[in-house]
C-alpha positions as CSV (number, residue, x, y, z in Angstrom):
1,M,13.5,-31.9,-21.9
2,G,11.0,-29.8,-20.1
3,E,8.2,-27.4,-20.8
4,F,10.2,-24.9,-22.8
5,S,11.7,-27.4,-25.3
6,K,8.7,-27.0,-27.6
7,Y,9.3,-23.3,-28.1
8,G,11.7,-21.7,-30.6
9,Y,14.1,-19.3,-29.1
10,S,15.6,-16.1,-30.4
11,G,18.5,-14.3,-29.0
12,V,18.4,-10.7,-27.8
13,N,21.5,-8.8,-27.0
14,F,21.8,-6.8,-23.8
15,K,24.7,-5.2,-21.9
16,R,26.0,-7.7,-19.3
17,E,24.9,-5.5,-16.4
18,T,21.4,-5.3,-17.8
19,A,21.2,-9.1,-18.4
20,I,22.4,-9.7,-14.8
21,R,19.8,-7.4,-13.4
22,F,17.1,-9.0,-15.6
23,R,18.0,-12.5,-14.5
24,A,18.1,-11.5,-10.9
25,F,14.7,-9.8,-11.2
26,S,13.2,-12.9,-12.9
27,K,14.6,-15.1,-10.2
28,A,13.2,-12.8,-7.5
29,I,9.7,-13.1,-8.8
30,S,10.1,-16.8,-9.5
31,L,9.4,-16.7,-13.2
32,S,11.4,-17.8,-16.2
33,N,13.1,-15.1,-18.2
34,T,10.5,-15.5,-21.0
35,E,7.6,-15.4,-18.5
36,T,9.1,-12.3,-16.9
37,M,9.6,-10.5,-20.2
38,E,6.0,-11.4,-21.3
39,A,4.6,-10.1,-18.0
40,M,6.5,-6.9,-18.3
41,L,5.4,-6.4,-21.9
42,D,1.8,-7.2,-20.9
43,F,1.9,-4.7,-18.1
44,F,3.0,-1.9,-20.4
45,E,0.5,-2.8,-23.1
46,I,-2.5,-3.3,-20.8
47,H,-1.9,0.0,-19.0
48,E,-1.0,1.8,-22.2
49,L,2.3,2.9,-20.7
50,S,5.8,3.4,-22.0
51,P,8.9,2.9,-20.0
52,M,10.0,6.3,-21.3
53,D,7.0,8.1,-19.8
54,S,7.5,10.2,-16.7
55,I,6.1,8.5,-13.6
56,D,3.9,11.6,-12.7
57,G,2.3,11.7,-16.1
58,S,1.8,8.0,-16.2
59,L,0.2,7.9,-12.8
60,R,-2.1,10.7,-13.8
61,A,-3.1,8.8,-17.0
62,I,-3.7,5.7,-14.9
63,E,-5.8,7.7,-12.4
64,I,-8.0,9.1,-15.2
65,R,-8.5,5.6,-16.8
66,I,-9.4,4.1,-13.4
67,K,-11.9,6.9,-12.7
68,R,-13.5,6.3,-16.1
69,R,-13.8,2.6,-15.4
70,I,-15.3,3.3,-11.9
71,N,-17.8,5.7,-13.5
72,N,-18.7,3.2,-16.2
73,A,-19.2,0.5,-13.5
74,I,-21.4,2.9,-11.5
75,A,-23.4,3.6,-14.6
76,I,-23.9,-0.1,-15.2
77,L,-25.0,-0.7,-11.6
78,K,-27.4,2.2,-11.8
79,S,-28.8,0.8,-15.0
80,I,-29.3,-2.6,-13.4
81,E,-31.0,-1.0,-10.4
82,Q,-33.4,0.9,-12.6
83,S,-34.2,-1.8,-15.1
84,Q,-34.1,-4.9,-12.8
85,T,-33.9,-4.4,-9.1
86,L,-36.5,-1.6,-8.6
87,P,-39.2,-3.3,-10.8
88,T,-38.6,-6.6,-9.0
89,V,-38.9,-5.0,-5.6
90,A,-42.2,-3.3,-6.8
91,M,-43.6,-6.6,-8.0
92,L,-42.7,-8.4,-4.7
93,Q,-44.2,-5.6,-2.7
94,S,-47.5,-5.8,-4.7
95,L,-47.5,-9.6,-4.3
96,F,-47.1,-9.4,-0.5
97,E,-49.6,-6.5,-0.3
98,S,-52.2,-8.6,-2.1
99,Q,-51.6,-11.6,0.2
100,L,-52.0,-9.5,3.3
101,E,-55.4,-8.3,2.2
């Protein structure tokens, strides 16, 4: 039967032209229709976007979120440097200095 036989299916009605476009898109990215729809839904949910958003506003929102994530990553790295790396370097330097004497 195949991998999809264990799943229940539900019908969704689309205009013929939309269904043809969707099937062609699914085939172009080498996914099943279900996997394509799930990927599209995941994309919009993860990035907190709506297909009805203007592209300019959406890009600005994404840019802001990316900058926040980068700033958070920088803060984490600085914290690691202050709490772990610098004390370790100081301990190693004092260890080598005591061996040189």
